[in-house]
N, C-alpha and C positions, 0 to 999 in steps of 0.2 A: 435529489440532495444537488445543490446546484456545481456547474464544473469545476467551479475553483476550491471544493470542498479538499482538504486536506485528508490523508489516508487515516490520520489518527480520529479527525474530526469523524470520520465515517464510522471507524470503529468504535469509537465510544456511543455512537447513535444505535450502532446495530445492538453493542452490550446492554443500552438503555433499555432497549425494546423486549432484552431477556437472551438475547443469543449470545454465546460464547464463540469469539474469533481468534483463533490461534495467530499471534504475531508480536513480535518483539518492537514495538512502535514504542513503548513507553521507556525502551531503554535508549532511546534516539535515532535508531536507526530502524525505519518500516522495513520487515521483508513478511510478504504473503503470496500466496497464490494470485495469477491473473485470471479472473473468468471471462472477461469482457473489456473491450476498450483499449486505449494507447494510455501506455505508462509515461508520465514525465520526471524521467528520472532526474535527481537532484543529491546524486548521493555519489562519494569518491569510494564505495566499495567493490561494485560491477564493475566488471572490463568493459570497454568500449561495446564489444562484441556481444557480451551477456546483456547490456542494456537494449541494443538492436535488436537481439531476440525477442523481447517483449514476453519474456516467460516467468519472470517474477519482479 
């Protein structure tokens, strides 16, 4: 997937391929585990320390 793919777009693609992805993206806030890469946080939910930790 291109680097500018949103989490929701990626989740939809994975689900279309037949896998279930536990996430709350459809509720407006996406929260899922980070396996690899750098997260581009655009939320007001996590603290700046939580965002910097790159764990979710």
